[in-house]
C-alpha positions in Angstrom: 156.2 33.5 377.7 155.5 33.0 374.0 156.0 29.6 372.3 157.1 29.7 368.7 155.4 27.4 366.2 155.2 27.1 362.5 152.8 28.5 360.1 151.2 25.1 359.4 150.5 24.6 363.1 149.1 28.1 363.4 146.7 27.6 360.4 145.6 24.2 361.7 144.9 25.7 365.2 143.1 28.6 363.6 140.9 26.3 361.5 140.1 24.2 364.5 139.1 27.2 366.5 136.8 28.4 363.7 135.2 24.9 363.5 134.7 24.8 367.2 132.8 28.1 367.1 130.6 26.9 364.2 129.9 23.6 366.1 129.0 25.6 369.2 126.5 27.7 367.3 125.0 24.6 365.7 124.8 22.8 369.1 123.1 25.9 370.7 120.5 25.9 367.9 119.8 22.2 368.4 119.5 22.7 372.2 117.2 25.7 371.7 115.1 23.6 369.3 114.9 20.6 371.7 114.3 22.7 374.8 111.5 24.9 373.3 108.8 22.3 374.0 109.6 22.7 377.7 110.4 26.4 377.8 107.5 27.5 375.5 104.9 24.7 375.5 102.1 27.1 374.4 103.7 27.8 371.0 105.5 24.5 370.5 102.6 22.6 368.9 101.9 25.5 366.5 105.5 25.8 365.5 105.8 22.0 365.2 102.8 21.9 362.8 104.2 24.7 360.7 107.6 23.0 360.5 106.1 19.6 359.5 103.7 21.3 357.0 106.5 23.1 355.2 108.6 20.0 355.2 105.7 18.0 353.7 105.3 20.7 351.1 108.9 20.6 350.1 109.0 16.8 349.9 105.6 16.1 348.3 104.6 19.1 346.3 107.9 20.6 345.2 111.5 19.6 344.2 113.8 21.3 346.7 117.4 22.4 346.1 119.5 23.4 349.1 122.4 25.8 348.5 125.4 27.0 350.7 125.6 23.7 352.6 122.0 24.0 354.0 120.3 20.7 354.8 116.7 19.6 355.4 117.4 19.7 359.2 118.6 23.3 358.9 115.6 24.3 356.9 113.3 22.6 359.5 115.0 24.7 362.2 114.4 27.8 360.1 110.8 26.8 359.6 110.3 26.2 363.3 111.9 29.5 364.4 110.6 31.4 361.4 109.6 34.6 363.3 112.8 34.5 365.4 115.0 34.2 362.3 113.1 37.1 360.6 113.6 39.3 363.6 117.3 38.4 364.2 118.6 36.9 360.9 121.5 34.5 361.1 124.3 35.4 358.7 127.2 33.0 358.3 129.4 35.6 356.7 128.9 38.0 359.6 129.4 35.2 362.1 132.6 34.2 360.3 133.9 37.7 360.5 133.1 37.9 364.2 134.8 34.5 364.8 138.0 35.8 363.2 137.9 38.9 365.3 137.3 36.9 368.5 140.1 34.4 367.7 142.5 37.3 366.9 141.7 38.9 370.3 142.4 35.7 372.1 146.0 35.6 370.9 
């Protein structure tokens, strides 16, 4: 049985669903980042050194601008998983389109 509700309620619900999906992706990235030292200890130190070296280069040797809502933490994640991101790039626009499709399918 369908329940009628107004456009403002629908738009609020829709935005909440989109934000939950974005939060889930961010949470999964953080968990992957935190768990990598246990799941892949052989490469963890190398990746950690690379991440800290690139961070140091940004903060000491350069003046860094972040665009499109990126933060230092996001850039550290990208530095740590550099080869993973190159092989399977993360695209916020594509993920947003997929989010809209999934939400529409859910009804």
